[in-house]
N, C-alpha and C positions, 0 to 999 in steps of 0.2 A: 234162366232156369235150366233150359236144355243144355247149355254149355257146361253148367256145373254137373249135370247128370252124366254127360259123355266124358268129361274130364276125370270124374271119379273112377271111370273104368279104364283109364290109361294105365299101362303096366307099372310105371314108376310110382304113381299116386296110389294105386291099388295095393302094391306090395308094401309100401310104407304105412298105409292106413291099417292094413291087417296086422302088421307087426306091432304097431302102437296099441291097437285094440287088444291084441293078445296080452301085452304087458299090463294093460289096465283091467283085464278080465272081462272085456266086452265081446260077446258072441253075436256079431252082426249077421251071421248066416241064419241064426234061429230067432232073431229079434229085429225090431226096427231101429234099434239103437246103433249108432255108428259115429265115428269121428267126423266132424265137419270142419274142414280146414280153416275157413275164414272165421267162423265163430270161435274155434279153439285159439287161433292167433289173437283175436281181439281180447279174449279172456286173459291170456297169458301176458299180453302187453299191458293191459289195465292193472293186473296184479303187480307187475314190475314197477310201473310208474307210481303206484300208490303204496309201495312198500309192503305189499301183501305176499305171503309165502307162495312159492310155485311148487306144485307137487314134485317130489323127488324123482318119480318115475318119468315125468315129462320133461324135466330140465335138459337131459341129453338130446332131446328131439326138437328143441326150440327152433334151431336153424332150418330143419326139415319142414316143420310146420309153417314157418315164415315163407319158405320157398314155394311150397305148394299153394298156400293161401294167396300169394302174390300172383302166381301163374293163373290160378283159378279166377281171381278178380279180373285180370287183364283179358282173359279169353271170354269171360262173361260179358264184358263191356265192348270189346273190340273184335270179337269173332273167333271162332275155333280154328278156322283155316284161313289161309291167305286170301282165297277167293271171296270170303265173306267179310274181310276186314273193313273195307270202305263202308259198306252199307250198315254194318253193325255199329261202327264208330259214329257214323252220321246219326243213327238213331239214338245213340247214347249221349252225344254232346254237340251235335250239329247246330242246334239253336245257339249254344254258347259261342261256338266258333263264328257263327254269323254275326253275333253281337260284337265280338272282338273286332271283326273286320269293318263293321259299320262305324264303330267309335274311332277306329284308326284312320278311316278315310278322311282326306282333306275336305271332301264335299259333305261331311256329316253336318246335320243341323246343329249339333252340339260341339262343333269343331273348336269353339272358343275355350273348351275345358282342356286343361293341361294334364290332368291326371284322372284316371278311372281306377277304382278299387273294386275288385270282385272277391267274393268269399264262397267257398264250396267245401264239400266233404272230400275226404281223401279218395273215395271211390270215383267221384266226379273228376278229380284232378288226374287220376289214373287214365281215364278215358281221354281227357284233354291232351295229356302227354302223348298218348297213342296217336291222336289226330295230328299233333305236331311232329310225329315220328321221332320223338326224343325219349320215349319211355326206356328206363334203364333196368327194368325187371327187378326193381326194389320198391317195396311199399313206401309211398310218400311219407316222410317223417312229419311229426307234429310241427305245425306252422311252416310247412314247406311253401316256397313262393316261386311263382312263375312270372317273369317280367317281360313285357313286350314294349320296346322303346322305339319311338319314331324320331329320326334325325333328318336334318336338312343341311346341305352344304351351301357355299356361297353362290353356287349356280342354280339353286333351288331344286337340286336333285335330292330325292328322298330315299332314305335307307331305314331298314328295320333291324334291330338287334334283339335276340331272344336270350334270356338267361333263366336257368333253373338252378335253385339252391346256390345262388351267387356264382354260377359257372356259365360262361357264354357257350351257347350251343347252336348248331346249324339246323334250322327248321326244315320241314318237309319241302323238297324241291329246291333247296338252297345249298350251295357249296361254299358259302362264305359267311363269316359272322355278321358283317354289316351287309345285309342283302338288299339289293335294289328293291324299292317298295313294290313295283309291279311284279317282280319275280316272287317276292314273298307272298303276295296276294294270290298269284296264280297257283303256287304250290299248295296253299291252304284252302283255296276255294272249293276244292273237290270234297272237303270235309264239312262244309257249311250248308245249312238249309234254313229256309224261313219257316214260319209256323204252318202255313198252308201246305207246303210240300211235305213237311214233317208229319202232319196229320194224315196226309194221303198215304205216305209210306207205312205208317203204323197200321193203317186199315187195309192195305193192299193185299190181294190174294197171293201175290208173289212172295211177300214177306211171310205170310202164313205157311205157304208151301215150303219155302227154303228153311225156315227155322222150326218147323213142326217135326217132332221125332217120328221116324219111320219105325216099322216093326223090328228092323234089323240094326237100327242105329244105337239103341240104348239097351244095355243088358243090366238087369238088377243084380248086384252082388252084395 
């Protein structure tokens, strides 16, 4: 929530928001009504998918709305600044990353399973892509897929390959497509957390201090 408030005041978002609001006849200075990027993007995408008309005044701004909505979503889930990125991402999807690593481990109690299927919202996928350090600053499309594949060679060396939207990518901490298993786990482990640690993080005073708005941080516009 704080990330959204701060991002709304960034110069490029503010300029575009006021411009669109003026075209739509919205006076956000004297009322509580204002354009909300994510909600506007969801509405326009839903209209397009279902063959419903898109307001003529908004059609020229669809790419701008998409851009700001995506940036806002990413910063809300993965942190406003680089210094906050790890802890914010861990809070957003650290439990999921921990689950991935557990199921990928050869020592897993369920290691006899050959395939795991996970399903999540596009917002959750955005956070997960941020954790893998492969977010492309594009809103995940409908039915987007992220694949984590474990391979083993004849010498029992294990490798992990990650693919997003059918394209092989290099995961966090890895500089090759077929990354050694240990290297892949090391790169991603900093983004994983178990339930107990996650609960402590959520209730820690440090989190409250870091992510609570100061008097000078947020300006209402």
